[in-house]
PQR file with spaces between the fields and no chain letter, atoms N, CA, C, O and H, PARSE charges and radii, in Angstrom:
ATOM       1  N    UNK     1      12.113  -14.019   -2.648 -0.4000 1.5000
ATOM       2  CA   UNK     1      13.575  -13.804   -1.772 -0.0000 2.0000
ATOM       3  C    UNK     1      13.603  -12.978   -1.022  0.5500 1.7000
ATOM       4  O    UNK     1      13.050  -11.914   -1.303 -0.5500 1.4000
ATOM       5  N    UNK     2      14.039  -13.092   -0.193 -0.4000 1.5000
ATOM       6  CA   UNK     2      14.345  -12.019    1.080 -0.0000 2.0000
ATOM       7  C    UNK     2      14.866  -10.621    0.670  0.5500 1.7000
ATOM       8  O    UNK     2      15.804  -10.889   -0.081 -0.5500 1.4000
ATOM       9  H    UNK     2      14.488  -13.956    0.036  0.4000 1.0000
ATOM      10  N    UNK     3      14.795   -9.632    0.731 -0.4000 1.5000
ATOM      11  CA   UNK     3      14.957   -8.305    0.689 -0.0000 2.0000
ATOM      12  C    UNK     3      16.272   -8.206    2.032  0.5500 1.7000
ATOM      13  O    UNK     3      16.030   -8.470    3.209 -0.5500 1.4000
ATOM      14  H    UNK     3      14.033   -9.413    1.342  0.4000 1.0000
ATOM      15  N    UNK     4      17.289   -7.884    1.640 -0.4000 1.5000
ATOM      16  CA   UNK     4      18.707   -7.511    2.239 -0.0000 2.0000
ATOM      17  C    UNK     4      18.082   -5.860    3.188  0.5500 1.7000
ATOM      18  O    UNK     4      17.327   -5.003    2.728 -0.5500 1.4000
ATOM      19  H    UNK     4      17.486   -7.670    0.683  0.4000 1.0000
ATOM      20  N    UNK     5      18.715   -5.894    4.537 -0.4000 1.5000
ATOM      21  CA   UNK     5      18.037   -4.801    4.986 -0.0000 2.0000
ATOM      22  C    UNK     5      19.732   -3.707    4.729  0.5500 1.7000
ATOM      23  O    UNK     5      20.812   -4.094    4.280 -0.5500 1.4000
ATOM      24  H    UNK     5      19.328   -6.590    4.911  0.4000 1.0000
ATOM      25  N    UNK     6      19.360   -2.414    5.188 -0.4000 1.5000
ATOM      26  CA   UNK     6      20.225   -1.254    5.038 -0.0000 2.0000
ATOM      27  C    UNK     6      21.925   -1.549    6.091  0.5500 1.7000
ATOM      28  O    UNK     6      23.081   -1.309    5.740 -0.5500 1.4000
ATOM      29  H    UNK     6      18.483   -2.100    5.552  0.4000 1.0000
ATOM      30  N    UNK     7      21.327   -2.225    7.613 -0.4000 1.5000
ATOM      31  CA   UNK     7      22.336   -2.905    8.394 -0.0000 2.0000
ATOM      32  C    UNK     7      23.444   -3.728    7.579  0.5500 1.7000
ATOM      33  O    UNK     7      24.653   -3.530    7.459 -0.5500 1.4000
ATOM      34  H    UNK     7      20.389   -2.420    7.898  0.4000 1.0000
ATOM      35  N    UNK     8      22.540   -4.795    7.025 -0.4000 1.5000
ATOM      36  CA   UNK     8      23.174   -5.819    6.353 -0.0000 2.0000
ATOM      37  C    UNK     8      23.810   -4.965    5.227  0.5500 1.7000
ATOM      38  O    UNK     8      25.013   -5.204    5.124 -0.5500 1.4000
ATOM      39  H    UNK     8      21.558   -4.955    7.123  0.4000 1.0000
ATOM      40  N    UNK     9      23.456   -4.256    4.559 -0.4000 1.5000
ATOM      41  CA   UNK     9      24.289   -3.667    3.308 -0.0000 2.0000
ATOM      42  C    UNK     9      25.687   -2.733    3.947  0.5500 1.7000
ATOM      43  O    UNK     9      26.730   -2.716    3.294 -0.5500 1.4000
ATOM      44  H    UNK     9      22.479   -4.062    4.643  0.4000 1.0000
ATOM      45  N    UNK    10      25.583   -2.049    5.152 -0.4000 1.5000
ATOM      46  CA   UNK    10      26.653   -1.344    5.590 -0.0000 2.0000
ATOM      47  C    UNK    10      27.574   -2.456    6.088  0.5500 1.7000
ATOM      48  O    UNK    10      28.680   -2.169    6.545 -0.5500 1.4000
ATOM      49  H    UNK    10      24.736   -2.063    5.683  0.4000 1.0000
ATOM      50  N    UNK    11      27.145   -3.720    6.010 -0.4000 1.5000
ATOM      51  CA   UNK    11      28.186   -4.825    6.988 -0.0000 2.0000
ATOM      52  C    UNK    11      28.687   -5.340    5.350  0.5500 1.7000
ATOM      53  O    UNK    11      29.849   -5.733    5.449 -0.5500 1.4000
ATOM      54  H    UNK    11      26.246   -3.953    5.639  0.4000 1.0000
ATOM      55  N    UNK    12      28.384   -5.415    4.459 -0.4000 1.5000
ATOM      56  CA   UNK    12      28.992   -5.777    3.088 -0.0000 2.0000
ATOM      57  C    UNK    12      30.529   -6.099    2.937  0.5500 1.7000
ATOM      58  O    UNK    12      31.094   -6.025    4.028 -0.5500 1.4000
ATOM      59  H    UNK    12      27.439   -5.096    4.379  0.4000 1.0000
ATOM      60  N    UNK    13      31.287   -6.403    1.991 -0.4000 1.5000
ATOM      61  CA   UNK    13      32.862   -6.363    1.805 -0.0000 2.0000
ATOM      62  C    UNK    13      32.654   -5.526    0.624  0.5500 1.7000
ATOM      63  O    UNK    13      31.494   -5.300    0.279 -0.5500 1.4000
ATOM      64  H    UNK    13      30.828   -6.463    1.105  0.4000 1.0000
ATOM      65  N    UNK    14      33.791   -4.958   -0.147 -0.4000 1.5000
ATOM      66  CA   UNK    14      34.149   -3.902   -0.796 -0.0000 2.0000
ATOM      67  C    UNK    14      33.150   -4.559   -2.302  0.5500 1.7000
ATOM      68  O    UNK    14      32.983   -3.713   -3.181 -0.5500 1.4000
ATOM      69  H    UNK    14      34.733   -5.142    0.133  0.4000 1.0000
ATOM      70  N    UNK    15      32.680   -5.637   -2.507 -0.4000 1.5000
ATOM      71  CA   UNK    15      32.095   -6.050   -3.382 -0.0000 2.0000
ATOM      72  C    UNK    15      31.112   -7.372   -2.879  0.5500 1.7000
ATOM      73  O    UNK    15      31.403   -8.390   -2.252 -0.5500 1.4000
ATOM      74  H    UNK    15      32.816   -6.324   -1.793  0.4000 1.0000
ATOM      75  N    UNK    16      29.843   -6.891   -3.435 -0.4000 1.5000
ATOM      76  CA   UNK    16      29.331   -8.021   -3.021 -0.0000 2.0000
ATOM      77  C    UNK    16      28.588   -8.802   -4.914  0.5500 1.7000
ATOM      78  O    UNK    16      28.768   -8.385   -6.058 -0.5500 1.4000
ATOM      79  H    UNK    16      29.606   -6.063   -3.945  0.4000 1.0000
ATOM      80  N    UNK    17      27.741  -10.076   -4.360 -0.4000 1.5000
ATOM      81  CA   UNK    17      27.332  -10.905   -5.273 -0.0000 2.0000
ATOM      82  C    UNK    17      26.690  -10.425   -6.034  0.5500 1.7000
ATOM      83  O    UNK    17      26.740   -9.245   -5.686 -0.5500 1.4000
ATOM      84  H    UNK    17      27.594  -10.415   -3.431  0.4000 1.0000
ATOM      85  N    UNK    18      25.794  -10.492   -7.271 -0.4000 1.5000
ATOM      86  CA   UNK    18      24.895  -10.286   -7.932 -0.0000 2.0000
ATOM      87  C    UNK    18      23.258  -10.446   -7.520  0.5500 1.7000
ATOM      88  O    UNK    18      22.305   -9.686   -7.689 -0.5500 1.4000
ATOM      89  H    UNK    18      25.754  -11.450   -7.554  0.4000 1.0000
ATOM      90  N    UNK    19      23.387  -11.951   -6.825 -0.4000 1.5000
ATOM      91  CA   UNK    19      22.258  -11.843   -6.196 -0.0000 2.0000
ATOM      92  C    UNK    19      21.748  -11.071   -4.858  0.5500 1.7000
ATOM      93  O    UNK    19      20.598  -10.668   -4.683 -0.5500 1.4000
ATOM      94  H    UNK    19      24.161  -12.569   -6.687  0.4000 1.0000
ATOM      95  N    UNK    20      22.957  -10.933   -3.849 -0.4000 1.5000
ATOM      96  CA   UNK    20      22.672  -10.009   -3.284 -0.0000 2.0000
ATOM      97  C    UNK    20      22.159   -8.705   -3.445  0.5500 1.7000
ATOM      98  O    UNK    20      21.155   -8.448   -2.781 -0.5500 1.4000
ATOM      99  H    UNK    20      23.891  -11.260   -3.991  0.4000 1.0000
ATOM     100  N    UNK    21      22.655   -7.752   -4.232 -0.4000 1.5000
ATOM     101  CA   UNK    21      22.555   -6.623   -5.286 -0.0000 2.0000
ATOM     102  C    UNK    21      21.077   -6.800   -5.415  0.5500 1.7000
ATOM     103  O    UNK    21      20.229   -6.010   -4.999 -0.5500 1.4000
ATOM     104  H    UNK    21      23.471   -7.961   -4.771  0.4000 1.0000
ATOM     105  N    UNK    22      20.819   -8.177   -6.176 -0.4000 1.5000
ATOM     106  CA   UNK    22      19.225   -7.719   -6.763 -0.0000 2.0000
ATOM     107  C    UNK    22      18.540   -8.453   -5.675  0.5500 1.7000
ATOM     108  O    UNK    22      17.413   -8.848   -5.975 -0.5500 1.4000
ATOM     109  H    UNK    22      21.507   -8.819   -6.514  0.4000 1.0000
ATOM     110  N    UNK    23      18.877   -8.675   -4.710 -0.4000 1.5000
ATOM     111  CA   UNK    23      17.704   -8.539   -3.451 -0.0000 2.0000
ATOM     112  C    UNK    23      17.933   -7.217   -3.174  0.5500 1.7000
ATOM     113  O    UNK    23      16.793   -6.789   -2.997 -0.5500 1.4000
ATOM     114  H    UNK    23      19.792   -8.354   -4.467  0.4000 1.0000
ATOM     115  N    UNK    24      18.719   -6.266   -3.020 -0.4000 1.5000
ATOM     116  CA   UNK    24      18.557   -5.025   -2.777 -0.0000 2.0000
ATOM     117  C    UNK    24      17.938   -3.875   -3.108  0.5500 1.7000
ATOM     118  O    UNK    24      17.649   -2.777   -2.634 -0.5500 1.4000
ATOM     119  H    UNK    24      19.646   -6.614   -3.164  0.4000 1.0000
ATOM     120  N    UNK    25      17.759   -4.992   -4.815 -0.4000 1.5000
ATOM     121  CA   UNK    25      17.343   -3.513   -5.408 -0.0000 2.0000
ATOM     122  C    UNK    25      15.600   -3.989   -5.606  0.5500 1.7000
ATOM     123  O    UNK    25      14.804   -3.302   -6.247 -0.5500 1.4000
ATOM     124  H    UNK    25      17.993   -5.884   -5.200  0.4000 1.0000
ATOM     125  N    UNK    26      15.353   -4.887   -5.128 -0.4000 1.5000
ATOM     126  CA   UNK    26      14.156   -6.010   -5.402 -0.0000 2.0000
ATOM     127  C    UNK    26      14.056   -6.822   -6.391  0.5500 1.7000
ATOM     128  O    UNK    26      12.905   -7.214   -6.582 -0.5500 1.4000
ATOM     129  H    UNK    26      15.999   -5.445   -4.607  0.4000 1.0000
ATOM     130  N    UNK    27      14.818   -7.206   -7.071 -0.4000 1.5000
ATOM     131  CA   UNK    27      14.895   -7.826   -8.443 -0.0000 2.0000
ATOM     132  C    UNK    27      15.000   -9.509   -7.997  0.5500 1.7000
ATOM     133  O    UNK    27      15.456   -9.912   -6.927 -0.5500 1.4000
ATOM     134  H    UNK    27      15.753   -6.887   -6.916  0.4000 1.0000
ATOM     135  N    UNK    28      14.537  -10.235   -8.942 -0.4000 1.5000
ATOM     136  CA   UNK    28      14.682  -11.286   -9.000 -0.0000 2.0000
ATOM     137  C    UNK    28      16.043  -11.760   -9.696  0.5500 1.7000
ATOM     138  O    UNK    28      16.769  -10.965  -10.293 -0.5500 1.4000
ATOM     139  H    UNK    28      14.167   -9.908   -9.811  0.4000 1.0000
ATOM     140  N    UNK    29      16.404  -13.497   -9.532 -0.4000 1.5000
ATOM     141  CA   UNK    29      17.579  -13.921  -10.047 -0.0000 2.0000
ATOM     142  C    UNK    29      17.382  -14.308  -11.305  0.5500 1.7000
ATOM     143  O    UNK    29      18.345  -14.838  -11.859 -0.5500 1.4000
ATOM     144  H    UNK    29      15.814  -14.143   -9.047  0.4000 1.0000
ATOM     145  N    UNK    30      16.313  -14.176  -11.952 -0.4000 1.5000
ATOM     146  CA   UNK    30      16.487  -14.276  -13.590 -0.0000 2.0000
ATOM     147  C    UNK    30      16.280  -12.850  -13.964  0.5500 1.7000
ATOM     148  O    UNK    30      16.719  -12.530  -15.069 -0.5500 1.4000
ATOM     149  H    UNK    30      15.531  -13.745  -11.502  0.4000 1.0000
ATOM     150  N    UNK    31      15.841  -12.165  -13.431 -0.4000 1.5000
ATOM     151  CA   UNK    31      15.792  -10.646  -13.944 -0.0000 2.0000
ATOM     152  C    UNK    31      17.446   -9.943  -13.712  0.5500 1.7000
ATOM     153  O    UNK    31      17.620   -8.895  -14.333 -0.5500 1.4000
ATOM     154  H    UNK    31      15.484  -12.425  -12.533  0.4000 1.0000
ATOM     155  N    UNK    32      18.298  -10.305  -13.113 -0.4000 1.5000
ATOM     156  CA   UNK    32      19.306   -9.631  -12.504 -0.0000 2.0000
ATOM     157  C    UNK    32      20.168  -10.239  -13.097  0.5500 1.7000
ATOM     158  O    UNK    32      21.200   -9.580  -13.227 -0.5500 1.4000
ATOM     159  H    UNK    32      18.157  -11.157  -12.608  0.4000 1.0000
ATOM     160  N    UNK    33      20.208  -11.850  -13.785 -0.4000 1.5000
ATOM     161  CA   UNK    33      21.447  -11.977  -14.528 -0.0000 2.0000
ATOM     162  C    UNK    33      21.184  -11.783  -16.168  0.5500 1.7000
ATOM     163  O    UNK    33      22.101  -11.737  -16.988 -0.5500 1.4000
ATOM     164  H    UNK    33      19.370  -12.385  -13.679  0.4000 1.0000
ATOM     165  N    UNK    34      19.625  -11.669  -16.530 -0.4000 1.5000
ATOM     166  CA   UNK    34      19.672  -10.952  -17.905 -0.0000 2.0000
ATOM     167  C    UNK    34      20.230   -9.843  -18.146  0.5500 1.7000
ATOM     168  O    UNK    34      21.111   -9.701  -18.994 -0.5500 1.4000
ATOM     169  H    UNK    34      18.880  -11.706  -15.864  0.4000 1.0000
ATOM     170  N    UNK    35      19.581   -8.554  -17.117 -0.4000 1.5000
ATOM     171  CA   UNK    35      20.086   -7.477  -17.091 -0.0000 2.0000
ATOM     172  C    UNK    35      21.829   -7.081  -16.809  0.5500 1.7000
ATOM     173  O    UNK    35      22.346   -6.042  -17.220 -0.5500 1.4000
ATOM     174  H    UNK    35      18.865   -8.669  -16.428  0.4000 1.0000
ATOM     175  N    UNK    36      22.449   -7.994  -16.143 -0.4000 1.5000
ATOM     176  CA   UNK    36      24.056   -8.231  -16.083 -0.0000 2.0000
ATOM     177  C    UNK    36      24.623   -8.496  -17.361  0.5500 1.7000
ATOM     178  O    UNK    36      25.437   -7.732  -17.880 -0.5500 1.4000
ATOM     179  H    UNK    36      22.030   -8.838  -15.809  0.4000 1.0000
ATOM     180  N    UNK    37      24.151   -9.741  -17.986 -0.4000 1.5000
ATOM     181  CA   UNK    37      24.218  -10.142  -19.415 -0.0000 2.0000
ATOM     182  C    UNK    37      24.287   -9.521  -20.365  0.5500 1.7000
ATOM     183  O    UNK    37      25.197   -9.615  -21.189 -0.5500 1.4000
ATOM     184  H    UNK    37      23.489  -10.361  -17.565  0.4000 1.0000
ATOM     185  N    UNK    38      23.020   -8.521  -20.450 -0.4000 1.5000
ATOM     186  CA   UNK    38      23.281   -7.478  -21.273 -0.0000 2.0000
ATOM     187  C    UNK    38      24.042   -6.166  -21.050  0.5500 1.7000
ATOM     188  O    UNK    38      24.470   -5.503  -21.994 -0.5500 1.4000
ATOM     189  H    UNK    38      22.281   -8.444  -19.780  0.4000 1.0000
ATOM     190  N    UNK    39      24.166   -5.882  -19.999 -0.4000 1.5000
ATOM     191  CA   UNK    39      25.264   -4.703  -19.514 -0.0000 2.0000
ATOM     192  C    UNK    39      23.818   -3.958  -18.950  0.5500 1.7000
ATOM     193  O    UNK    39      23.903   -2.761  -19.224 -0.5500 1.4000
ATOM     194  H    UNK    39      23.818   -6.421  -19.232  0.4000 1.0000
ATOM     195  N    UNK    40      22.948   -4.162  -18.484 -0.4000 1.5000
ATOM     196  CA   UNK    40      22.182   -3.342  -18.233 -0.0000 2.0000
ATOM     197  C    UNK    40      21.392   -2.674  -16.690  0.5500 1.7000
ATOM     198  O    UNK    40      20.545   -1.871  -16.300 -0.5500 1.4000
ATOM     199  H    UNK    40      22.879   -5.135  -18.262  0.4000 1.0000
ATOM     200  N    UNK    41      22.399   -3.689  -16.222 -0.4000 1.5000
ATOM     201  CA   UNK    41      22.184   -3.733  -14.831 -0.0000 2.0000
ATOM     202  C    UNK    41      21.928   -2.505  -14.273  0.5500 1.7000
ATOM     203  O    UNK    41      22.087   -1.653  -15.147 -0.5500 1.4000
ATOM     204  H    UNK    41      23.088   -4.341  -16.539  0.4000 1.0000
ATOM     205  N    UNK    42      21.499   -1.850  -12.873 -0.4000 1.5000
ATOM     206  CA   UNK    42      20.950   -0.528  -12.421 -0.0000 2.0000
ATOM     207  C    UNK    42      22.776   -0.218  -12.009  0.5500 1.7000
ATOM     208  O    UNK    42      22.949    0.949  -11.655 -0.5500 1.4000
ATOM     209  H    UNK    42      21.370   -2.542  -12.162  0.4000 1.0000
ATOM     210  N    UNK    43      23.413   -0.641  -12.012 -0.4000 1.5000
ATOM     211  CA   UNK    43      25.062   -0.216  -10.903 -0.0000 2.0000
ATOM     212  C    UNK    43      25.495   -1.076  -11.819  0.5500 1.7000
ATOM     213  O    UNK    43      25.034   -2.009  -12.478 -0.5500 1.4000
ATOM     214  H    UNK    43      23.273   -1.589  -12.299  0.4000 1.0000
ATOM     215  N    UNK    44      26.994   -0.241  -11.622 -0.4000 1.5000
ATOM     216  CA   UNK    44      28.194   -1.385  -12.734 -0.0000 2.0000
ATOM     217  C    UNK    44      28.973   -2.878  -12.050  0.5500 1.7000
ATOM     218  O    UNK    44      29.158   -3.065  -10.848 -0.5500 1.4000
ATOM     219  H    UNK    44      27.368    0.516  -11.087  0.4000 1.0000
ATOM     220  N    UNK    45      29.201   -3.451  -12.721 -0.4000 1.5000
ATOM     221  CA   UNK    45      28.964   -5.320  -12.480 -0.0000 2.0000
ATOM     222  C    UNK    45      30.439   -5.270  -13.236  0.5500 1.7000
ATOM     223  O    UNK    45      30.687   -4.837  -14.361 -0.5500 1.4000
ATOM     224  H    UNK    45      29.051   -3.299  -13.698  0.4000 1.0000
ATOM     225  N    UNK    46      31.418   -5.900  -12.175 -0.4000 1.5000
ATOM     226  CA   UNK    46      32.403   -6.582  -12.553 -0.0000 2.0000
ATOM     227  C    UNK    46      32.403   -7.956  -12.588  0.5500 1.7000
ATOM     228  O    UNK    46      32.210   -8.648  -11.589 -0.5500 1.4000
ATOM     229  H    UNK    46      31.216   -6.252  -11.260  0.4000 1.0000
ATOM     230  N    UNK    47      32.645   -8.456  -13.880 -0.4000 1.5000
ATOM     231  CA   UNK    47      32.520   -9.755  -14.083 -0.0000 2.0000
ATOM     232  C    UNK    47      34.051  -10.553  -14.260  0.5500 1.7000
ATOM     233  O    UNK    47      34.986  -10.073  -14.900 -0.5500 1.4000
ATOM     234  H    UNK    47      32.802   -7.894  -14.692  0.4000 1.0000
ATOM     235  N    UNK    48      34.073  -11.491  -13.753 -0.4000 1.5000
ATOM     236  CA   UNK    48      35.117  -12.442  -13.076 -0.0000 2.0000
ATOM     237  C    UNK    48      34.782  -13.547  -13.391  0.5500 1.7000
ATOM     238  O    UNK    48      34.043  -14.196  -12.649 -0.5500 1.4000
ATOM     239  H    UNK    48      33.313  -11.881  -13.233  0.4000 1.0000
ATOM     240  N    UNK    49      35.287  -14.096  -14.697 -0.4000 1.5000
ATOM     241  CA   UNK    49      35.224  -15.431  -14.953 -0.0000 2.0000
ATOM     242  C    UNK    49      33.255  -15.765  -15.276  0.5500 1.7000
ATOM     243  O    UNK    49      32.676  -15.251  -16.233 -0.5500 1.4000
ATOM     244  H    UNK    49      35.887  -13.570  -15.299  0.4000 1.0000
ATOM     245  N    UNK    50      32.775  -16.396  -14.582 -0.4000 1.5000
ATOM     246  CA   UNK    50      31.190  -16.601  -14.632 -0.0000 2.0000
ATOM     247  C    UNK    50      30.342  -15.755  -13.716  0.5500 1.7000
ATOM     248  O    UNK    50      29.127  -15.562  -13.763 -0.5500 1.4000
ATOM     249  H    UNK    50      33.245  -16.814  -13.805  0.4000 1.0000
ATOM     250  N    UNK    51      31.599  -15.109  -12.538 -0.4000 1.5000
ATOM     251  CA   UNK    51      30.744  -14.233  -11.343 -0.0000 2.0000
ATOM     252  C    UNK    51      30.360  -13.196  -11.785  0.5500 1.7000
ATOM     253  O    UNK    51      31.076  -12.470  -12.474 -0.5500 1.4000
ATOM     254  H    UNK    51      32.586  -15.266  -12.500  0.4000 1.0000
ATOM     255  N    UNK    52      29.259  -12.954  -11.498 -0.4000 1.5000
ATOM     256  CA   UNK    52      28.941  -11.279  -11.097 -0.0000 2.0000
ATOM     257  C    UNK    52      29.365  -10.098  -10.228  0.5500 1.7000
ATOM     258  O    UNK    52      28.375   -9.832   -9.547 -0.5500 1.4000
ATOM     259  H    UNK    52      28.677  -13.544  -10.938  0.4000 1.0000
ATOM     260  N    UNK    53      29.945   -9.609  -10.049 -0.4000 1.5000
ATOM     261  CA   UNK    53      30.379   -8.920   -8.993 -0.0000 2.0000
ATOM     262  C    UNK    53      29.806   -7.187   -9.064  0.5500 1.7000
ATOM     263  O    UNK    53      29.760   -6.367   -9.981 -0.5500 1.4000
ATOM     264  H    UNK    53      30.749   -9.826  -10.602  0.4000 1.0000
ATOM     265  N    UNK    54      29.347   -7.139   -7.326 -0.4000 1.5000
ATOM     266  CA   UNK    54      28.696   -5.365   -7.662 -0.0000 2.0000
ATOM     267  C    UNK    54      29.910   -4.652   -6.559  0.5500 1.7000
ATOM     268  O    UNK    54      30.585   -5.121   -5.642 -0.5500 1.4000
ATOM     269  H    UNK    54      29.384   -7.806   -6.581  0.4000 1.0000
ATOM     270  N    UNK    55      29.796   -3.411   -7.122 -0.4000 1.5000
ATOM     271  CA   UNK    55      30.735   -2.522   -5.965 -0.0000 2.0000
ATOM     272  C    UNK    55      30.072   -2.232   -4.929  0.5500 1.7000
ATOM     273  O    UNK    55      29.129   -1.461   -5.105 -0.5500 1.4000
ATOM     274  H    UNK    55      29.248   -3.029   -7.867  0.4000 1.0000
ATOM     275  N    UNK    56      30.333   -2.744   -3.510 -0.4000 1.5000
ATOM     276  CA   UNK    56      29.339   -2.287   -2.774 -0.0000 2.0000
ATOM     277  C    UNK    56      28.638   -0.600   -2.797  0.5500 1.7000
ATOM     278  O    UNK    56      27.448   -0.286   -2.821 -0.5500 1.4000
ATOM     279  H    UNK    56      31.099   -3.371   -3.367  0.4000 1.0000
ATOM     280  N    UNK    57      29.866    0.292   -2.780 -0.4000 1.5000
ATOM     281  CA   UNK    57      29.904    1.342   -2.836 -0.0000 2.0000
ATOM     282  C    UNK    57      28.522    1.781   -3.967  0.5500 1.7000
ATOM     283  O    UNK    57      27.491    2.340   -3.591 -0.5500 1.4000
ATOM     284  H    UNK    57      30.833    0.036   -2.760  0.4000 1.0000
ATOM     285  N    UNK    58      28.786    1.423   -5.195 -0.4000 1.5000
ATOM     286  CA   UNK    58      28.170    1.397   -6.309 -0.0000 2.0000
ATOM     287  C    UNK    58      26.566    1.842   -5.729  0.5500 1.7000
ATOM     288  O    UNK    58      25.884    2.865   -5.672 -0.5500 1.4000
ATOM     289  H    UNK    58      29.623    0.969   -5.500  0.4000 1.0000
ATOM     290  N    UNK    59      26.443    0.336   -5.333 -0.4000 1.5000
ATOM     291  CA   UNK    59      24.861   -0.541   -5.118 -0.0000 2.0000
ATOM     292  C    UNK    59      24.626    0.930   -3.806  0.5500 1.7000
ATOM     293  O    UNK    59      24.054    1.910   -4.282 -0.5500 1.4000
ATOM     294  H    UNK    59      26.997   -0.495   -5.379  0.4000 1.0000
ATOM     295  N    UNK    60      24.908    1.003   -2.786 -0.4000 1.5000
ATOM     296  CA   UNK    60      24.614    2.136   -1.523 -0.0000 2.0000
ATOM     297  C    UNK    60      24.482    3.315   -2.753  0.5500 1.7000
ATOM     298  O    UNK    60      23.363    3.123   -3.228 -0.5500 1.4000
ATOM     299  H    UNK    60      25.373    0.207   -2.399  0.4000 1.0000
ATOM     300  N    UNK    61      24.879    4.011   -3.200 -0.4000 1.5000
ATOM     301  CA   UNK    61      24.931    5.211   -4.027 -0.0000 2.0000
ATOM     302  C    UNK    61      23.854    5.251   -4.737  0.5500 1.7000
ATOM     303  O    UNK    61      23.266    6.327   -4.846 -0.5500 1.4000
ATOM     304  H    UNK    61      25.789    4.167   -2.814  0.4000 1.0000
ATOM     305  N    UNK    62      23.240    3.800   -5.530 -0.4000 1.5000
ATOM     306  CA   UNK    62      21.993    3.702   -6.285 -0.0000 2.0000
ATOM     307  C    UNK    62      20.684    3.881   -5.385  0.5500 1.7000
ATOM     308  O    UNK    62      19.647    4.366   -5.837 -0.5500 1.4000
ATOM     309  H    UNK    62      23.717    2.926   -5.442  0.4000 1.0000
ATOM     310  N    UNK    63      20.803    3.532   -4.331 -0.4000 1.5000
ATOM     311  CA   UNK    63      19.967    2.900   -3.472 -0.0000 2.0000
ATOM     312  C    UNK    63      19.997    3.880   -2.342  0.5500 1.7000
ATOM     313  O    UNK    63      19.390    3.498   -1.341 -0.5500 1.4000
ATOM     314  H    UNK    63      21.646    3.139   -3.963  0.4000 1.0000
ATOM     315  N    UNK    64      20.784    5.505   -2.246 -0.4000 1.5000
ATOM     316  CA   UNK    64      20.626    6.206   -1.874 -0.0000 2.0000
ATOM     317  C    UNK    64      21.310    6.614   -0.029  0.5500 1.7000
ATOM     318  O    UNK    64      21.256    7.651    0.632 -0.5500 1.4000
ATOM     319  H    UNK    64      21.277    5.815   -3.059  0.4000 1.0000
ATOM     320  N    UNK    65      21.764    5.561    0.199 -0.4000 1.5000
ATOM     321  CA   UNK    65      22.532    5.013    1.443 -0.0000 2.0000
ATOM     322  C    UNK    65      23.907    5.664    1.440  0.5500 1.7000
ATOM     323  O    UNK    65      24.694    5.444    0.520 -0.5500 1.4000
ATOM     324  H    UNK    65      21.807    4.718   -0.338  0.4000 1.0000
ATOM     325  N    UNK    66      24.209    6.475    2.473 -0.4000 1.5000
ATOM     326  CA   UNK    66      25.937    6.933    2.314 -0.0000 2.0000
ATOM     327  C    UNK    66      26.459    5.688    2.469  0.5500 1.7000
ATOM     328  O    UNK    66      25.803    4.794    3.004 -0.5500 1.4000
ATOM     329  H    UNK    66      23.569    6.654    3.221  0.4000 1.0000
ATOM     330  N    UNK    67      27.690    5.506    2.018 -0.4000 1.5000
ATOM     331  CA   UNK    67      28.545    4.775    2.276 -0.0000 2.0000
ATOM     332  C    UNK    67      29.108    4.239    3.648  0.5500 1.7000
ATOM     333  O    UNK    67      29.844    5.122    4.087 -0.5500 1.4000
ATOM     334  H    UNK    67      28.223    6.231    1.584  0.4000 1.0000
ATOM     335  N    UNK    68      29.087    3.629    4.136 -0.4000 1.5000
ATOM     336  CA   UNK    68      30.313    3.309    5.429 -0.0000 2.0000
ATOM     337  C    UNK    68      31.552    4.205    5.727  0.5500 1.7000
ATOM     338  O    UNK    68      32.537    4.412    5.019 -0.5500 1.4000
ATOM     339  H    UNK    68      28.489    2.912    3.779  0.4000 1.0000
ATOM     340  N    UNK    69      31.294    4.599    6.753 -0.4000 1.5000
ATOM     341  CA   UNK    69      32.824    5.218    6.902 -0.0000 2.0000
ATOM     342  C    UNK    69      33.900    4.635    7.330  0.5500 1.7000
ATOM     343  O    UNK    69      33.577    4.180    8.427 -0.5500 1.4000
ATOM     344  H    UNK    69      30.494    4.431    7.329  0.4000 1.0000
ATOM     345  N    UNK    70      35.013    4.365    7.122 -0.4000 1.5000
ATOM     346  CA   UNK    70      36.528    4.189    8.182 -0.0000 2.0000
ATOM     347  C    UNK    70      36.501    4.468    9.076  0.5500 1.7000
ATOM     348  O    UNK    70      35.946    5.567    9.079 -0.5500 1.4000
ATOM     349  H    UNK    70      35.275    4.735    6.231  0.4000 1.0000
ATOM     350  N    UNK    71      36.744    4.212    9.956 -0.4000 1.5000
ATOM     351  CA   UNK    71      37.010    4.704   11.302 -0.0000 2.0000
ATOM     352  C    UNK    71      38.526    4.146   12.155  0.5500 1.7000
ATOM     353  O    UNK    71      38.853    3.843   13.303 -0.5500 1.4000
ATOM     354  H    UNK    71      37.194    3.319    9.953  0.4000 1.0000
ATOM     355  N    UNK    72      39.110    4.231   10.908 -0.4000 1.5000
ATOM     356  CA   UNK    72      40.705    3.688   11.049 -0.0000 2.0000
ATOM     357  C    UNK    72      41.197    4.836   11.820  0.5500 1.7000
ATOM     358  O    UNK    72      40.610    5.898   11.613 -0.5500 1.4000
ATOM     359  H    UNK    72      38.845    4.478    9.976  0.4000 1.0000
ATOM     360  N    UNK    73      42.071    4.834   12.589 -0.4000 1.5000
ATOM     361  CA   UNK    73      43.105    6.183   12.856 -0.0000 2.0000
ATOM     362  C    UNK    73      44.334    5.435   13.612  0.5500 1.7000
ATOM     363  O    UNK    73      45.314    6.080   13.984 -0.5500 1.4000
ATOM     364  H    UNK    73      42.548    3.971   12.757  0.4000 1.0000
């Protein structure tokens, strides 16, 4: 599975799917779902129906990357 670059992470929406977060963390699909189902994923997971969503800011914080700042003015 191809890893996600920091530039790609900064361009992500407010939440990402579980597999995108898993790729950023170097986790495989099976392990990611296993951890999410046990509520042991390394960062916060929001479950919507059968989908697992990860807040992008939480993922960036876990990776030690500053979240992008909004330049709205």
